[in-house]
N, C-alpha and C positions, 0 to 999 in steps of 0.2 A: 826683426831683432828690435829690443827695447832701444832707446837712447843712450841708457846707460851702458850697453855694449858697443866697443869699439867696431865701427865699419867694417875694417880689417879681415875681421875675425868672420862675417858674412862670407867672404871668399875663402878666408881659410877653413872654413869648415867645409864649404862646395868641394873644394881639392883633398877633403881627408886631413886637413892641417892639424888637428887637435882630435885624441882618441878617447874612447870610452875607459876608465880605469877597470883595472882585471875584476877588482870588489865587485863592481856592479854586474860585468858581464857574467860573473859565476853564479851571482845572487840570481839575477832573471833567469838564467837557464835552469839552475836548480830548483827554483819555482816552477817554472813553466812546462818543462821537459820531465815528465816521470813515466813514461812508458817507451817501451825499445821500439815501438812501431810507430810513432807519432811521426808526420809529416811537416817540417819545420822551414818557414821562410824569414830571410832578412832580408828587408828590401830596399836596404841603403847600407852594404855590408863594410863600406870603406876598405881599410887594411885589412880587415877580417877578424878581429878581435871577440865579435859575437860568434863567429863561424867556428872559430876556434873553440871558443867555452862551449858551444854545442856538441862539437864534437866528442870534447873531454866529458861531457855529461853522459853522452849515449855509452861511450865506454865503461864509465863509471857504473851504469845501469846493466851493464853486461852485454852489450852488442858487440860482437867481433869485428875489428877493424875490417875484414873483408866484406862486410855487411851493411857499412854504413852509406854505400851509392844509393841514392835515391831518397835519403831520408831528410837531405837537407839541400835548400836551393838558396844561393845569395845573388842578388841584383846590387850593380855598382855602376853608377853613370860614367866616372872618371877612370879611364883607361889605367892611369897608372895605378890608383888603388886597386881596382879589379886584380893587376897584375899581383899585388901583395896578399891580396885574398888566395888567388889560385895557389900562389907557392906555399900558404899555410896549410889549406886542403890538401895538397900534392904532398905533404908532410905525412899524412896520415892514409895515403892511397888512393885518395878522391882524385877522379879525373878532371880536366878543365871545363866538362858542361855542369859541373855543380856551381860555377860562378857565373854568372851572365853579365858581361858588359854591355849595359842597356839603360835606357830610362824607365826606372820603375813603371811609370805608367804607360807606357808604350807596351811594356812587356805584359801588363795587366791585361791590356785591350787586344793583345794577340797572343795569349796563353795557348790557344789552340788545344784544350783538353789537358792542360796542366792540373786543373783541378783545384779545390780548396785545399786548405791546409789545418792541421791541427792546433798549431803553433805559429804566433808570429813572434819576433823578438827583434830588437834594433834601437838605434839612436838616429832617428830621422834628422836630416839636413836643417838648420836653423835659418832660414833665407827670407829677406824682406819681399814682397809682392813685385817691386820696382827691379830687383835684384835677379829675378826666377825668369829663366829664358822663356820666352814669349811661347813657344812652341809647345813646350813641357808645360807651363802653365795652362795654357788654353787647352789641353788634353786633360790636365787633372780636373780642372775645374768643370768639363763638359762630363766628366765621370762621375763628379760629386751633383751635378745637376740631375745626372741619369738617376740617382739614389734619394733625389728628393732633397738636395741641400744648397745652399744660394751663396757662395763665397763670393767675397768682395775686394777691394783694393786693399784693404786692411789686413788680410788672410796671409799668413805665413805659411810659409811651405811645408811646415812640420804638420799642418792640419790637414792637406789633401793625403800625407803618407799616414798619417794617423787613422782617418776614417775607411780610406779604401782598403789599408791593411786589415783592418776589421772585418771589412765588408768581404775579404778572401777566406775567412774564417770557415770552418764546419760547425756544425749545428754545435757540437759540445766543445768549440774552441777556445785556446786562451791566447792573450795577447800580453806580452811584457815588454814595455818601451820606457825609455829616457825621454822625459817630457820637459819643455819648460813649464815653470810654476805657475806664468802666467795663464795658463790653462784654466786656474781657480777664477780668473779675477778680469780679464780684458774682456771688452764687447766683442771683439771679432770673433772670440772662442766661445759666445754663447749657445749658438748653434750646436756646437760640437758638444757643450755640455750636455745640451738635450739629447744627441744623439746618442753619446754614450751611456745615458741614465737608461734609455730605453732599449738600447741595443744589447746591454749585457746584463746579466742578473745580479751580479758581484762585483763591485770595483774595491779594489786595495791601493791604497797609496802610500808609499813610503818616501817620506821627506827628510831632509838632513838641517840639522840646528847650524851647520857651517856650510858654505859654500865648498862644492866638491871638484869644480872644474878650475884647475889653474889659469890666472890671468885674466878670468871674466868673471863678471860681477852678476852673471845670469842665474836665478835660482832654478835647479832643475828637481823634478820629481821623479820617483820610478811608478809608473802606471801599470797595475796588474789586474787584468779584465778577465772575467769568465761569464761565458756565454749563457749556459746551464747549468744552476746548481740547485740541488734538491733541497736545500734549507738556507737560512742564514743569508737571504739576498739581502741587499742595500749596500752601503759605502763604510768603508772603514780607512782611518788613517794612522800610520804608525809612525813615529820619530825616531830617527838615531842620531847621534851626535858627530858621527864621522863615518869614513870608509872602513876604519878598523872595526868598528862596533858593526856595522852593516856584514861584513866577512864572518862575524861571529854570531849572527842573528840566526837563529833557528827558525824553519819554515813553521814549524807546529806552534811557535809563539805568534807569529804573524795570524795563523789561523785562527787562534783563541781572544784575539784582539775585539773590541767591542764594534758590532756593525750596527750601524746608524740608518734610520729611514732615509732613502736617497729621492729627493723631489725630482720629478720629471719636469723641471721649469729652466729657465735661462739665468736665475740668480747666482751669483757670485759661490764658488766652492770653500771660499776661506773659513765659513763656519762650520766645515766638517772636522775642523782642527778642535772643535770643542765637544764636549760630551753632549750626552742625549737629552740630559735636565737643561742645559745651557742653551742648547738648539731651541728646545721647545718654549724656553723663557723667550728669547727673540722672537720667535714667531707670535706668541701671543701679544708681545708688545705691538707687534707690526700691526695687530687687527684692533688694537685699543682704539677707539673712537675720540678719546681725550686728547691723544698725542697727534699732532700734525707734523707734517714732513717740514722741514726746514723751509724749503722752497714755498710754502704757504704763506711764509712769514719773512722772508728775503728773497729779492730777485738777485740771483747771483750770476755774474758774467767774468767773463776774461778782464784781464787788464790791459794797457794800451799796449798794441803790437807795434814797435817803432820800425822794424826788418833790419836795423843795423843800430844796437846799442852802442856801439863803439863810436859811432857819430852822434846820435841823438842824446846819449847821455853823458851828463857834465858833472864834475864836481865845481864848488864855488871857484874855486882858482881859475879852472877855464873860463867859467862864464866871464868872469873880469877880464882874462887876456883876452877874448874876444870882443870885449864891451857889449856883450848879450843880454844883460840883465832885463830889460825891456821885454825879451823874445824868448824867455823861458816861463816854465810852469815846475812847480813844485812836484816831486815824485817820491814815492817809495820803491827802490828797487829791489829789496832783499827781503826776506823772511826775519832775519835775524835785527832788521831796522826796527821791528814793531816786538819791543820788549814787553811791554804790560800789555793791559786791557784797554788803555788810551794811548791813542796817538797825539799829542799835543805840539805846539810850537816849540816849547823846549826840547822834545825827543827830535824834532825836524832839525834843529840848530846843532845838537850833539852829534847826528850824524853827520851834517853838512861841516862842522868843525874838524871831524875825522876825516875828511877830504873823500868822503863816501860820494858816489855819484847821485846826488839829490836834486837833479833840475834835468829837465828835458828840453831840448832846442824845438821851441813851437813859434815859426814866424808868421806875420799875417798871411793869410791865404788868399794870395794874389800870384799874379804872373812875376816870373824873376825881374822883369825890368822895373816892376813896380814898388821892389822890396826895400827897406831901408838898405843903407851901404854896409853897414855890420853885418845883416844878415846875407847879403849877396856875396861876401867875403868867403864867410863860412861855408857858405853852399858850393861856391867856387873850389875851396879846398876840399870840400867832401866829394865834389865830382872828379878831381884831381887825383882823389885816393880810390876812385871806383866805386862808393858806397852809392852811389844811385842806381848800381847795376845788379843789387841783389834783388830775390824774389819778389819780395814784399815791395821795395821801393821801386822797380822797375814795372809795374804795372798800374803805380798810381798817375793820376794825371798830373799831379804836382809831387814829385817823387821826397820832397823835402817837409811834405805835410802829414803828420800821423792822426788818421781819421778815430771816430769814436770818443772824443775827449768828454768825458764828465766826471766830478768829483764824488766818491761815493761816500754814503754815509757810515758804512763799515766795510772793513778788510776781512778776506777770510782767506787762510794760509792755503795754497796751492800743495806746497811740499811741507812734510809735519815731520821734525825728528822726535822729540819727547812725547808731544801731545799737542792735540789741534787747538785752535781758539778763533774768535771772532773779535775784531778789534775795532773800536770806536774812533771814527774819524774827526778829529777835532780842530784840523786844518785844513787849507786849500789845496792839499797833496791830492792826486791822483796815483794811480800804480800801474807799474809794466805788468807784463803777462806773467811776472812770476809770481805776482800776488794776485788774487782775485777780487773784483768790486762787488759790493753789495746795496741796494737799495731797498728799504723796508716798505713792506707792504701795509696797508691797513692802518692802525692807531698804535702800532708797535712801539717802543722807545729804543733806542739804539744801547744804552746801558743796559736795560731789561734783558735785551736778546743777548748780548754778550756775557751777562751773570748768568743766564739762563742754560746756555750752552755748557757751562763748565758742571756737568753733571755724569756720573758713571754710565746712566742709559745712554746719552748720546755719544759717549767716549768709546762704549763698547760698539756702538754700531759704526762708528768711525772706522774703527779697525775691519771690520767685517765689508764693508762697501767701498774703501778706498783700494789702492793699489801699491802694493810693494815688488820690487823686481829685484831684489836679493842685496840692494845696497845700505838698507836699513831705513831709507826714507819714503814715508807713505804719502802718496800722491793722489790728488783729486781732480776731476775734472770738474765745472761748475755743475753740470747735472748731477753728478755724483754728490757732491755737497747737499747738493736741494732736496737728494732722498734721506739724509740722516734725520731721525725722529727729533723733536724739539719741544720737549714739553716747556710751557712757560710759567715764570715766575707770577705769582699773584699776589698785591698787598704786600711785597717784600720789603722787609727792613733791612736787608743784608747791605752793608756798607761798602760802596763800590770802591771808593780810595783804597780801603783795606786790603780788597780782593785783589787791586790793581798792584799793591805794593807786594802781596804776597807771590802773585805770579812773576815778577820782576826778580825774587829773590828764588825763583824755582820751587816754590813749595806747593807744588799743584794737590797733592793729597790733603793737604790742610783745606785748602778750598773747595775739593771735592766733599770732602766730608762736611762742611758748613752748606752748602749748597743741596747736597743728597739730602740732608735732614731735613732742610726747610722745604725743597721742591718734590723730591721722591716720597718721602716716608708723611710728611706733616699733611702735605697738600694733596698729593696722589694717592695715598694710603699705601703705597707699597709695604711688603713685609721686611723687616730688618735684613732678613736672610735672601730676599731676593735683589737687593741694593748691594750685599755683600757679592752676591753671584755675578751681577752686572760689573761691579769693581774689580772682581776676578778675571773676567772675560777681557776687560781691556788690558790688565796689566799681563795677562798670558799671551794675547796675540801680539800687544807692542813689544814685549820682551823677546818673543819668538822673531818677530820682525827686526828687532835693533840687534839681534843677536847676528844677523846676516851680513852686517857691515863688513866691507871688505878689509881683511887683516885680522 
């Protein structure tokens, strides 16, 4: 589960603590179950919401209640939840063998002729590797290995549920599942994206403009996959505003939606929210040899990892209180500390006067007994509070020394709200790991790089390459920032100070107008309509992302 989602919800989901809304179970069953004779599997049936929706769908198709037995199989690990499912099934005359209280992966490996299924439906658990019971995990991972996949310690439990359920389908089978939207964008799901693109002929994704599960910021999508289709193979994305709109969405409307070419690669699927023309424009730019990746121009690295910010990070008042002025360094600790394109001494002083944590404790790299008295006193305080017992601090030779200190030429935002940017560092400040650090490669000048990044092309790719988990924030790892295409201004007379002022006043579209004209149209000879399309891609994806802010 992402760090955005509360850890307790992992356990809550494991024991069936929150359930799939009826609008979703009804829609998936209506899409997937179209014949009276289909055999249906629900691999993690919980309290039976999908089971009941499937039964009602069969009844709707004209299956007599006394003929339901054998059409549906539900698997549930948690005994209390399995009992709830059995009660629901019993309401329609189905006996207890319809629901099996077992680990799904154990059930698959010992099915003993239970055969393949025509339809798989469900909402698999969302549990991190370390919370995935070891015996279940080992069994699931071995089964994934057997079909040529290589899960690792980042793999979430929904991944084996998805791919092994797919593998249990008949030749013309259909799969309809509620899946975290991180399928689109996280690295650990890259292999799953490739698997799905090759295993299924057509994939339909239904996404929501607002979060649909109460109390969590995890964005989900409905993943609708078909193995063999006679035409219209590829991928399509349908967006709805709410559960109410999903309830009224006709399957025929979904079937008529634009189908796009599905690439059999590990690239993120965020691009499939775009239309075919927009996707082809981005693909053409990726192969344009005039435009390099940002990583060819700037070496991006994580900021300082203190291990315990509540000990190491200080306000100016705290520094004075402990008499630690000689034993601290200046730092930038939050994205909103970087107001413009330039970070100078005046900016640092403004942050410091606001009593922001703008200093980091960094004593001499010596044994405790050789340190100045002020440092020893502060370290004694830290040990009394247990700050030396953290994961990072506990593995250091000297827990009070933060490694990898260097002052960057530029900062790059790790988490982005409205728009990304690169900021020139004109101070001696470093940054914590909430902000990435950059060193320029070659003869590139920091101001030119910062200005060049403010273009619609780089902004469009930022939204495709970054990751958003449902809270409205776009997040980048250093390698992801380095993947962003970055055309560089040549012989530019654009006024850096003016652009800095515009950025501080949040007038980003004025900045883009100026730099797009100079860089993309005049210098690189892009057509005006192509630049407008790139701007539209950025606006479309950023507004979609920000529309998922909680509440």
